[in-house]
N, C-alpha and C positions, 0 to 999 in steps of 0.2 A: 279596571279602568277607573271605578270610583276612588281607589286609592291613590292613583295618579293625580286625579283631579283635586282630591282632598289635600294632597301634599304639595299643591301649587303649580302643578302641572297644567299647561295650556292645550287647547283643542290643538293648534297648530303643532305643537311639541310632541303630542300623541300621535297625530297623524304623520309626522316625519318618521317617529320610531317604530309605527306599524302601518306601513304602506297599503296594507291589506283592507284598512278600515277606511271608512268614510265618514264625513261630519255627521251625518244622518245616524249613524251607527253610536256616536257618542250621546247624541240627543236621545236616541231611544234607550240607551242605558239609563240615563237620567231619569226619563219619564217612567221607566220600570221601577227604578228606587224609589220615586216619589209616591208611585201607587202601592208599593209593599207598605210603606209607614204611614200612609194617609188614610186612616180608617177611623170611622166615629168611635167616639169613646162612650159607652153604656154607662148611664148614671142609675146607681141603684137607690133606692128610697129606703130610710130607716125607720 
């Protein structure tokens, strides 16, 4: 799903191609992706 969105696919086109998905599924996928990359960067002191 992320690849489809990254390549310019819209929520509507994804839902048309995958009728078993709901708009909330797309948003949940995006929220999960954000949570995976949104982490604190620990700074070390030298």
